[in-house]
Backbone bond lengths (Angstrom), bond angles and torsions (degrees), N, CA, C in turn:
res aa  C-N    CA-C-N  psi(-1)  N-CA   C-N-CA  omega(-1)  CA-C   N-CA-C  phi
1 I - - - 1.448 - - 1.519 107.17 -
2 I 1.330 116.26 134.83 1.463 122.02 -179.50 1.522 108.66 -118.48
3 F 1.323 116.42 129.68 1.456 122.33 175.22 1.518 108.03 -114.77
4 F 1.321 117.34 140.91 1.457 120.75 179.10 1.520 109.29 -159.77
5 N 1.305 114.73 165.35 1.450 121.22 173.94 1.526 106.86 -93.45
6 P 1.321 119.43 115.05 1.471 120.81 -175.86 1.524 112.03 -62.41
7 P 1.329 116.87 150.50 1.459 120.43 175.28 1.533 110.65 -60.73
8 S 1.305 116.39 158.49 1.473 121.37 -174.22 1.524 113.81 -63.63
9 D 1.338 118.33 -23.32 1.465 119.37 -178.56 1.533 113.68 -83.13
10 C 1.341 116.97 -1.45 1.466 118.20 -179.86 1.527 112.20 -148.00
11 N 1.311 118.06 35.59 1.458 119.33 -177.91 1.526 114.28 -115.26
12 A 1.328 117.01 12.31 1.467 118.87 -179.24 1.525 110.63 -138.82
13 I 1.322 115.36 141.76 1.464 122.21 175.70 1.524 106.95 -110.37
14 P 1.324 118.09 128.20 1.471 120.35 179.79 1.530 111.61 -59.47
15 S 1.320 117.13 158.15 1.471 120.86 -178.58 1.529 112.33 -65.79
16 D 1.319 118.07 -27.08 1.465 122.20 177.40 1.532 108.46 -125.17
17 P 1.352 117.73 72.82 1.465 120.31 -172.42 1.530 113.48 -74.30
18 T 1.307 115.20 149.57 1.460 121.00 169.72 1.528 107.16 -83.57
19 P 1.326 119.52 156.54 1.470 120.41 179.97 1.534 113.18 -58.92
20 E 1.316 117.59 -26.46 1.459 121.76 -176.73 1.525 113.13 -74.89
21 I 1.324 118.35 -17.01 1.463 120.65 -174.97 1.521 111.55 -60.62
22 F 1.327 118.14 -36.35 1.461 120.90 -178.31 1.530 111.05 -66.49
23 S 1.320 116.66 -42.27 1.471 120.57 176.99 1.522 110.51 -65.97
24 D 1.319 116.33 -40.62 1.457 120.73 -179.54 1.526 111.10 -62.52
25 L 1.312 117.47 -45.09 1.462 120.38 179.75 1.529 111.20 -65.20
26 S 1.329 118.06 -36.58 1.469 121.19 177.08 1.521 111.46 -68.03
27 R 1.323 117.22 -32.53 1.465 120.41 177.11 1.527 111.17 -72.27
28 R 1.307 117.22 -25.17 1.468 120.16 178.15 1.524 111.13 -77.02
29 C 1.347 116.58 -47.72 1.468 118.30 -176.62 1.519 110.79 -167.57
30 L 1.335 116.00 131.52 1.463 122.45 168.32 1.528 109.27 -105.72
31 I 1.335 115.17 -46.13 1.462 122.22 177.41 1.525 107.00 -132.14
32 P 1.335 117.78 120.62 1.469 119.27 -178.71 1.519 112.10 -65.60
33 R 1.314 115.13 157.02 1.467 120.24 -179.28 1.523 109.95 -65.26
34 N 1.305 114.48 158.29 1.452 121.66 177.50 1.518 107.87 -72.88
35 S 1.301 117.98 126.84 1.460 120.49 -177.09 1.520 112.42 -76.50
36 R 1.321 117.72 -19.22 1.459 119.95 177.47 1.518 110.31 -77.70
37 K 1.312 116.86 145.54 1.466 121.89 -179.71 1.520 109.37 -68.74
38 Q 1.309 116.98 127.68 1.461 122.14 178.54 1.526 108.74 -115.20
39 I 1.305 115.89 153.32 1.459 120.09 174.51 1.519 107.57 -75.94
40 K 1.336 117.33 131.56 1.467 121.08 -172.88 1.529 113.36 -81.07
41 E 1.314 118.12 -29.69 1.459 120.44 -173.20 1.531 111.13 -96.25
42 Y 1.304 116.59 101.73 1.461 122.47 174.36 1.514 107.70 -126.97
43 K 1.329 116.41 134.05 1.456 118.22 172.40 1.512 108.39 -88.91
44 C 1.309 116.32 -47.91 1.455 122.29 175.52 1.521 106.13 -167.12
45 K 1.315 117.17 136.52 1.455 120.74 179.60 1.518 107.99 -137.73
46 D 1.298 115.21 126.88 1.467 121.49 178.57 1.525 112.10 53.11
47 G 1.336 116.97 34.54 1.460 120.82 178.60 1.519 114.46 78.49
48 I 1.334 117.79 4.54 1.466 121.56 -179.39 1.521 108.08 -97.32
49 P 1.346 119.54 124.84 1.464 122.06 -178.99 1.523 112.48 -59.54
50 S 1.329 115.20 152.42 1.468 120.99 -176.17 1.524 112.77 -58.76
51 G 1.331 119.01 -33.54 1.465 121.30 -179.61 1.515 112.63 -61.17
52 I 1.317 117.27 -32.69 1.465 120.91 178.63 1.518 109.92 -70.13
53 W 1.339 117.14 -42.70 1.468 119.51 177.91 1.519 110.97 -63.02
54 Q 1.322 118.12 -37.16 1.463 121.32 -179.96 1.520 111.08 -66.03
55 L 1.336 118.56 -30.09 1.457 121.19 178.17 1.521 112.05 -63.10
56 R 1.327 116.75 -24.83 1.458 119.58 -179.83 1.529 111.41 -66.50
57 E 1.312 117.45 -16.92 1.460 121.79 178.48 1.526 112.02 -83.96
58 Q 1.311 118.36 -14.07 1.463 121.40 -176.40 1.524 109.88 -136.39
59 S 1.302 115.89 160.69 1.465 119.49 176.91 1.524 109.79 -67.80
60 I 1.314 115.72 146.10 1.457 121.00 174.97 1.517 106.40 -93.39
61 N 1.330 116.26 130.16 1.457 120.25 -179.67 1.522 109.81 -132.46
62 A 1.308 116.97 -175.38 1.470 121.54 -176.21 1.526 112.36 -64.65
63 R 1.320 118.26 -18.06 1.461 121.40 179.65 1.520 113.28 -94.77
64 S 1.338 117.93 -3.32 1.464 121.51 -179.40 1.526 109.96 -70.21
65 V 1.320 116.52 124.60 1.461 120.98 -179.61 1.525 109.94 -81.42
66 A 1.318 118.11 -45.27 1.470 124.33 174.69 1.518 113.25 51.69
67 Q 1.300 117.66 34.04 1.464 122.93 178.54 1.527 112.09 52.95
68 G 1.335 116.59 32.16 1.461 121.72 177.49 1.515 114.53 74.95
69 Q 1.340 117.68 10.61 1.460 121.35 -174.68 1.524 113.95 -85.25
70 I 1.324 118.08 -8.54 1.465 121.07 -179.15 1.527 109.11 -118.10
71 L 1.312 115.53 123.99 1.459 122.59 177.91 1.526 106.58 -125.26
72 T 1.329 116.97 120.65 1.464 121.27 -174.79 1.519 110.11 -123.02
73 F 1.323 115.95 134.39 1.458 121.60 171.19 1.515 107.16 -105.83
74 S 1.310 116.65 121.35 1.461 122.32 179.91 1.528 108.40 -107.44
75 F 1.323 115.76 116.58 1.458 121.22 178.80 1.515 109.47 -99.71
76 Q 1.310 116.36 127.12 1.459 122.65 176.42 1.524 107.55 -112.14
77 I 1.317 115.64 107.60 1.461 121.43 -176.87 1.518 107.66 -107.59
78 L 1.316 116.06 100.88 1.459 121.45 -175.82 1.524 112.03 -92.78
79 A 1.328 117.10 -30.51 1.470 123.70 178.34 1.523 106.45 -159.58
80 S 1.319 116.85 172.93 1.470 119.26 -176.39 1.525 112.44 -60.71
81 G 1.309 119.01 -31.23 1.457 121.67 179.52 1.517 113.48 -105.93
82 E 1.312 117.07 10.71 1.472 120.47 -177.24 1.524 109.73 -129.20
83 I 1.331 114.72 85.74 1.461 122.00 -179.10 1.522 108.16 -122.38
84 R 1.323 115.50 129.55 1.470 121.07 177.74 1.518 108.47 -121.64
85 C 1.317 115.23 147.30 1.451 120.63 176.31 1.529 107.65 -125.72
86 Y 1.330 115.04 136.55 1.459 121.14 177.17 1.520 108.62 -124.60
87 L 1.313 115.71 141.75 1.450 122.79 176.03 1.524 106.97 -100.63
88 L 1.316 116.80 123.36 1.462 122.54 176.84 1.521 106.77 -109.64
89 W 1.321 116.53 119.46 1.460 120.88 -176.80 1.513 109.69 -156.92
90 Q 1.308 117.14 133.41 1.461 125.21 178.76 1.528 112.26 52.00
91 G 1.316 115.93 42.16 1.454 120.51 177.44 1.513 114.73 76.26
92 Q 1.322 117.55 7.84 1.458 121.21 -179.23 1.529 110.18 -117.17
93 R 1.317 115.06 157.03 1.462 121.80 -179.00 1.527 108.12 -126.55
94 H 1.326 116.23 127.69 1.468 121.67 -178.35 1.522 109.58 -130.19
95 R 1.293 117.04 136.65 1.465 120.29 171.85 1.515 107.11 -66.45
96 F 1.313 117.10 130.69 1.453 122.08 -173.75 1.521 109.94 -111.99
97 Y 1.327 116.54 122.72 1.460 123.60 -179.23 1.530 109.34 -110.26
98 P 1.340 119.03 161.10 1.470 120.64 -178.93 1.531 113.70 -53.67
99 Q 1.306 118.37 -39.98 1.471 120.17 -178.80 1.528 111.92 -66.55
100 D 1.331 117.31 -16.85 1.460 120.32 178.47 1.524 112.71 -69.16
101 L 1.334 117.03 -17.30 1.467 119.68 173.49 1.521 110.03 -58.81
102 L 1.327 116.53 -35.25 1.464 121.28 -179.67 1.527 112.87 -94.43
103 N 1.343 117.31 -29.13 1.462 120.64 -173.45 1.525 114.50 -96.06
104 V 1.321 117.70 -33.84 1.464 120.54 -173.56 1.524 112.48 -102.84
105 L 1.321 117.64 -50.27 1.468 120.12 -175.72 1.527 113.68 -56.57
106 P 1.330 120.25 -41.83 1.471 118.63 178.01 1.534 113.09 -61.41
107 E 1.320 117.98 -26.14 1.469 120.51 178.92 1.515 111.62 -75.66
108 I 1.315 117.70 -22.13 1.461 121.79 -178.09 1.532 111.42 -81.83
109 F 1.314 116.37 -40.89 1.460 120.02 -174.53 1.522 111.51 -89.30
110 I 1.323 115.27 137.78 1.464 122.05 179.01 1.516 108.56 -80.86
111 K 1.303 115.27 129.38 1.464 119.82 178.34 1.531 108.34 -82.20
112 S 1.322 115.74 125.56 1.468 119.31 178.70 1.523 109.34 -101.84
113 N 1.304 114.75 151.16 1.474 119.97 -178.94 1.504 110.46 -89.78
């Protein structure tokens, strides 16, 4: 679990939001970039692929593919009876329903022997 203070361009929801605002804010930023200077050229470090190290130079958002290493559940709670869940993975966004726990998640994870 990652906690952070969102950047100023994506940390507020208007009082009368359009349904698209949630997707727009996720496309702007999910996890802000690391403020410390990182070395950009990594082939592999500590078993972590170079694409993951390169992500540390930029903010991670809903369009970040990250070699499938980031799986995000976005909950939109508009009222007590109006809750939506979206799965953000490999730059794609899918509406996530309870039955998807059995139908979708097993397809994402590799079964090891």
